[in-house]
PLY file of the C-alpha trace (Angstrom):
ply
format ascii 1.0
element vertex 342
property float x
property float y
property float z
element edge 341
property int vertex1
property int vertex2
end_header
14.93 8.08 -21.46
13.80 9.35 -18.04
14.45 7.64 -14.91
11.20 7.45 -12.25
11.43 6.89 -9.21
8.02 9.16 -8.10
5.89 5.47 -6.91
6.63 1.66 -8.03
2.89 1.72 -9.80
4.77 3.49 -12.94
6.48 0.12 -14.00
4.97 -1.60 -17.17
5.00 -5.43 -17.71
7.94 -7.57 -18.65
7.32 -9.06 -21.79
7.04 -12.71 -20.35
4.26 -11.50 -18.14
2.62 -9.65 -21.27
3.04 -13.16 -22.99
1.56 -14.57 -19.91
-1.91 -12.18 -19.96
-2.26 -12.50 -23.61
-2.52 -16.83 -23.01
-5.58 -16.44 -19.99
-8.04 -18.10 -20.16
-11.41 -15.59 -20.13
-14.78 -15.06 -19.20
-17.23 -12.45 -17.51
-16.28 -11.63 -13.72
-19.62 -10.06 -13.17
-21.17 -13.40 -13.74
-18.06 -14.84 -11.63
-16.70 -17.14 -15.18
-13.61 -15.72 -16.28
-11.06 -18.92 -14.22
-8.34 -16.37 -14.48
-9.56 -14.03 -11.86
-11.12 -17.28 -10.01
-8.21 -19.06 -9.93
-6.60 -15.18 -8.64
-8.92 -14.47 -5.85
-8.87 -18.65 -4.44
-4.73 -18.13 -4.59
-4.85 -15.04 -2.33
-6.94 -16.39 -0.02
-5.70 -19.28 0.67
-1.62 -17.66 1.01
-4.16 -15.39 4.06
-5.96 -18.20 5.16
-8.48 -16.80 4.80
-11.79 -17.64 3.59
-12.66 -15.97 0.48
-11.71 -13.51 -1.91
-12.58 -10.44 -4.35
-11.11 -9.01 -7.17
-11.14 -4.92 -7.57
-10.07 -2.42 -9.80
-8.14 -0.43 -7.77
-6.42 -0.39 -4.39
-8.73 2.57 -2.86
-11.45 0.78 -4.00
-10.51 -2.33 -1.96
-10.33 0.32 0.99
-13.02 1.93 0.54
-15.59 -1.04 0.01
-13.27 -2.40 3.08
-14.59 0.67 5.53
-18.16 0.74 4.06
-18.77 -3.47 5.08
-16.93 -3.00 8.47
-19.47 1.05 9.54
-22.12 2.43 8.93
-23.23 6.41 8.54
-22.42 8.36 11.65
-19.95 5.54 12.78
-15.39 6.67 13.39
-12.64 5.14 12.13
-9.48 4.85 13.83
-5.66 5.16 11.89
-2.73 7.10 11.35
-2.59 10.24 10.17
-0.68 9.56 7.18
-3.22 6.60 6.64
-3.76 6.45 3.00
-7.25 5.93 3.70
-7.15 9.56 4.96
-4.72 11.52 2.92
-5.38 9.54 -0.91
-8.44 8.23 -1.48
-10.27 11.35 -1.88
-12.61 11.44 1.01
-13.78 8.88 0.16
-14.28 7.84 3.93
-16.97 10.35 4.24
-18.69 10.14 0.72
-18.79 6.94 0.18
-20.07 4.82 3.96
-20.44 8.48 5.84
-17.40 8.11 8.26
-15.38 9.90 10.52
-11.88 9.50 10.91
-10.08 9.73 14.41
-6.22 10.63 13.71
-3.34 9.24 15.99
-0.06 10.62 15.72
1.60 7.71 14.92
5.31 7.18 14.55
6.12 7.37 10.73
2.16 5.83 10.23
2.76 3.20 12.72
0.58 2.92 15.78
0.62 1.51 18.76
-2.31 -0.60 20.66
-2.35 2.03 23.43
-2.59 4.10 20.83
-5.94 2.95 19.37
-7.26 2.47 23.16
-6.76 5.46 23.89
-8.52 6.01 20.57
-11.83 4.38 20.92
-15.10 6.58 22.24
-17.17 5.34 24.99
-20.13 3.41 22.76
-22.39 4.49 25.80
-21.58 8.35 25.15
-23.81 9.41 22.00
-22.59 12.73 21.71
-19.02 11.34 20.64
-18.90 8.72 17.21
-19.14 5.66 17.56
-15.84 3.68 16.95
-16.15 0.46 15.18
-13.57 -0.12 13.21
-9.16 0.40 12.88
-7.51 0.41 9.74
-3.71 -0.31 9.90
-1.86 0.69 6.78
1.20 -1.91 6.12
4.36 -0.98 4.57
3.34 3.02 5.50
3.64 5.21 1.68
3.64 8.71 3.71
6.29 7.13 7.26
8.78 6.30 4.28
7.57 2.66 3.84
7.96 1.32 7.69
6.73 -1.81 8.18
4.58 -3.39 11.20
6.14 -5.55 13.85
3.77 -8.48 14.34
3.24 -8.51 17.52
2.53 -5.28 17.98
-0.50 -6.38 15.36
-1.30 -9.00 17.75
-2.60 -6.14 20.66
-4.15 -4.19 18.60
-6.25 -7.02 17.62
-6.77 -7.49 21.50
-8.14 -4.33 21.74
-10.35 -4.47 19.19
-11.38 -8.02 20.43
-12.53 -6.61 23.90
-13.66 -3.42 22.58
-15.93 -5.02 19.43
-14.08 -3.56 16.49
-13.29 -4.71 13.03
-9.86 -4.49 12.15
-8.95 -3.61 8.12
-5.42 -3.33 6.51
-4.46 -1.80 3.94
-1.76 -3.91 2.69
-1.34 -1.99 -0.59
2.96 -2.86 -0.08
2.09 -5.68 2.14
4.49 -7.49 -0.15
7.17 -5.81 0.73
6.83 -5.60 4.00
6.85 -9.21 4.18
9.59 -9.97 1.89
11.27 -7.55 4.74
11.08 -8.59 7.50
9.99 -12.73 6.50
6.95 -13.05 7.90
3.85 -14.69 5.97
0.51 -14.45 4.64
-0.97 -16.21 6.96
0.34 -14.53 10.15
-1.93 -11.54 8.60
-4.93 -13.78 7.91
-5.23 -14.55 11.50
-5.33 -11.14 12.66
-7.76 -9.08 10.87
-10.69 -9.29 9.35
-9.76 -7.73 5.55
-6.57 -7.11 3.56
-6.64 -5.42 1.09
-3.50 -6.19 -1.49
-2.03 -4.15 -4.12
-0.83 -6.39 -7.23
0.10 -2.82 -9.15
3.09 -2.00 -7.70
6.34 -4.10 -6.90
4.37 -7.55 -8.25
4.35 -4.91 -11.27
0.31 -5.83 -12.49
-0.83 -3.46 -15.13
-3.83 -2.56 -12.53
-5.82 -4.50 -9.96
-6.23 -5.11 -6.01
-8.21 -7.96 -4.33
-9.96 -7.59 -1.03
-9.56 -11.12 0.87
-11.51 -11.50 4.74
-13.32 -13.64 6.41
-16.94 -14.76 4.99
-19.19 -12.24 6.83
-17.57 -9.65 5.88
-16.50 -11.12 2.13
-20.79 -11.59 2.00
-21.20 -7.89 1.74
-18.09 -7.44 -1.36
-19.46 -8.44 -4.40
-22.27 -6.01 -3.80
-20.16 -3.15 -2.30
-17.82 -3.24 -4.99
-21.34 -3.26 -7.41
-22.47 0.17 -6.20
-19.09 1.53 -6.30
-19.11 0.27 -10.21
-16.17 -2.57 -9.96
-17.98 -4.72 -11.36
-16.03 -6.37 -14.90
-15.90 -8.40 -17.88
-13.12 -10.06 -19.38
-11.29 -8.91 -16.90
-8.65 -11.53 -16.41
-6.51 -10.89 -18.66
-4.80 -8.10 -16.09
-5.86 -11.40 -13.20
-3.18 -13.04 -14.95
-0.73 -10.51 -14.67
-1.66 -10.33 -11.30
-0.69 -14.11 -10.57
2.74 -14.31 -12.50
3.81 -11.29 -10.31
2.83 -13.39 -7.86
5.08 -16.05 -8.83
8.04 -14.00 -10.28
8.36 -10.85 -8.34
8.28 -11.32 -4.81
11.17 -12.67 -4.29
12.86 -9.79 -5.91
11.52 -7.02 -4.14
14.85 -7.35 -2.02
16.67 -5.78 -5.00
13.98 -2.66 -4.82
14.86 -2.77 -0.97
18.74 -2.97 -1.14
18.61 0.08 -3.85
16.58 1.96 -2.26
19.15 1.94 1.28
21.72 1.67 -0.88
20.47 5.68 -1.89
19.33 6.63 1.66
22.88 6.00 2.49
24.62 8.26 0.40
21.82 11.20 0.72
23.20 10.88 4.31
26.89 11.58 3.44
25.78 14.42 0.95
26.20 18.06 2.87
23.16 19.56 1.11
20.49 16.63 3.03
19.18 17.50 6.15
17.87 14.24 7.30
16.99 10.87 5.51
14.06 8.70 7.05
14.40 5.27 8.16
14.60 3.46 5.22
13.29 -0.37 5.20
11.79 -1.21 1.80
11.36 0.37 -1.74
10.73 3.92 -0.02
12.84 6.33 0.87
11.73 10.11 2.22
14.99 12.93 2.60
15.03 16.67 3.34
17.11 18.66 2.26
18.50 21.78 3.86
17.38 25.19 4.53
20.14 26.46 2.40
19.40 24.68 -0.76
16.82 25.19 -2.93
14.32 22.15 -3.39
12.73 23.60 -6.59
16.10 24.20 -7.97
17.56 20.53 -7.02
14.17 18.25 -8.25
14.59 20.77 -11.63
18.57 19.50 -11.92
17.75 15.40 -11.18
14.86 16.13 -14.23
17.34 17.65 -16.56
19.70 15.27 -15.75
17.20 12.23 -16.28
15.68 11.56 -12.51
12.20 11.99 -11.22
11.39 12.10 -7.94
7.87 12.89 -6.25
7.85 16.28 -3.54
5.74 14.95 -0.72
5.29 18.95 0.68
6.82 20.18 3.77
9.85 19.73 3.35
9.71 15.92 2.24
11.16 14.50 -0.68
10.30 10.56 -2.17
11.76 8.14 -3.39
10.43 4.58 -4.29
12.73 1.44 -6.61
10.69 -0.42 -8.64
12.04 -3.42 -10.92
11.43 -1.53 -13.74
15.14 0.25 -11.93
18.01 -1.15 -13.67
21.31 -1.54 -12.34
22.55 1.11 -14.39
19.56 3.36 -13.52
20.55 3.25 -10.33
24.85 3.64 -10.66
22.99 6.85 -12.98
21.54 8.08 -9.64
23.98 7.66 -7.22
26.29 9.50 -9.36
23.71 12.59 -10.29
23.23 13.26 -6.45
26.59 13.26 -5.96
26.85 15.89 -8.36
24.39 17.92 -7.35
27.36 19.04 -4.18
29.59 20.73 -7.46
26.83 22.27 -9.06
0 1
1 2
2 3
3 4
4 5
5 6
6 7
7 8
8 9
9 10
10 11
11 12
12 13
13 14
14 15
15 16
16 17
17 18
18 19
19 20
20 21
21 22
22 23
23 24
24 25
25 26
26 27
27 28
28 29
29 30
30 31
31 32
32 33
33 34
34 35
35 36
36 37
37 38
38 39
39 40
40 41
41 42
42 43
43 44
44 45
45 46
46 47
47 48
48 49
49 50
50 51
51 52
52 53
53 54
54 55
55 56
56 57
57 58
58 59
59 60
60 61
61 62
62 63
63 64
64 65
65 66
66 67
67 68
68 69
69 70
70 71
71 72
72 73
73 74
74 75
75 76
76 77
77 78
78 79
79 80
80 81
81 82
82 83
83 84
84 85
85 86
86 87
87 88
88 89
89 90
90 91
91 92
92 93
93 94
94 95
95 96
96 97
97 98
98 99
99 100
100 101
101 102
102 103
103 104
104 105
105 106
106 107
107 108
108 109
109 110
110 111
111 112
112 113
113 114
114 115
115 116
116 117
117 118
118 119
119 120
120 121
121 122
122 123
123 124
124 125
125 126
126 127
127 128
128 129
129 130
130 131
131 132
132 133
133 134
134 135
135 136
136 137
137 138
138 139
139 140
140 141
141 142
142 143
143 144
144 145
145 146
146 147
147 148
148 149
149 150
150 151
151 152
152 153
153 154
154 155
155 156
156 157
157 158
158 159
159 160
160 161
161 162
162 163
163 164
164 165
165 166
166 167
167 168
168 169
169 170
170 171
171 172
172 173
173 174
174 175
175 176
176 177
177 178
178 179
179 180
180 181
181 182
182 183
183 184
184 185
185 186
186 187
187 188
188 189
189 190
190 191
191 192
192 193
193 194
194 195
195 196
196 197
197 198
198 199
199 200
200 201
201 202
202 203
203 204
204 205
205 206
206 207
207 208
208 209
209 210
210 211
211 212
212 213
213 214
214 215
215 216
216 217
217 218
218 219
219 220
220 221
221 222
222 223
223 224
224 225
225 226
226 227
227 228
228 229
229 230
230 231
231 232
232 233
233 234
234 235
235 236
236 237
237 238
238 239
239 240
240 241
241 242
242 243
243 244
244 245
245 246
246 247
247 248
248 249
249 250
250 251
251 252
252 253
253 254
254 255
255 256
256 257
257 258
258 259
259 260
260 261
261 262
262 263
263 264
264 265
265 266
266 267
267 268
268 269
269 270
270 271
271 272
272 273
273 274
274 275
275 276
276 277
277 278
278 279
279 280
280 281
281 282
282 283
283 284
284 285
285 286
286 287
287 288
288 289
289 290
290 291
291 292
292 293
293 294
294 295
295 296
296 297
297 298
298 299
299 300
300 301
301 302
302 303
303 304
304 305
305 306
306 307
307 308
308 309
309 310
310 311
311 312
312 313
313 314
314 315
315 316
316 317
317 318
318 319
319 320
320 321
321 322
322 323
323 324
324 325
325 326
326 327
327 328
328 329
329 330
330 331
331 332
332 333
333 334
334 335
335 336
336 337
337 338
338 339
339 340
340 341
């Protein structure tokens, strides 16, 4: 069996999660009559200290819904150049909302309050798009699982308040950030207008994300979800997986982080590796030396039952997750070491 380290989205429900899912009480969620979905939404809203939450089928849809809620066509959002909402959501920002992106050259997907301030278009200069929203991502995907310093987000929030901009968080891997930093969900709820959190990565649910936020924005969320085709029926079976993950799979993410850091440490010592980006959570990104054939390396790993991601521009990515066992970890370390002698 292949050891798949392309993403933490490849996890499958544990037997215990499946049993919990099959025993879920369900109803019609479009009518808001699915008790398990309602329980999940209430649980996450309370975790973040937010007014309400809404269950969506995917994280891209939660992000796109948030952008739609915060903006009007012709306006502009501010985000890092690595932002998932810009790079990996099929151009949905422009297609769904008619909004453009002002991209910031941040550090590993992280931007500063000063950079946000510099990127705001003058509101009385009608030749440029009106800046109305800032989108942050934590942890950063293309930035290698980097985590925000909460104090920097506080400063960004102050800039948003001064200029009347909304603040949305793509928190697809926020659970990893909370585990790695010791920050709390409620501290994020105090700073953001809307937050998207994913259930199908580190938590291991087969699908689902939740948009949580202040009521003035969430009042629009149900309609936007409908427009995007996100209304679902007896989806409590899937929401139950999210509830199970919240109860059983958050604390164990530290194991994923430890394995990722151990792989990173090994890669730094190997002669064929040029560089390894700082590894804080479960994502590690590295580059091979110019003298190493990248295609041959990826093929070698595959032939030895290890699959990783090629992100382009010389970046290779490994993502650890709860399906990645201790036995698999030992095998991966051995395979990486042996490539030096190939």
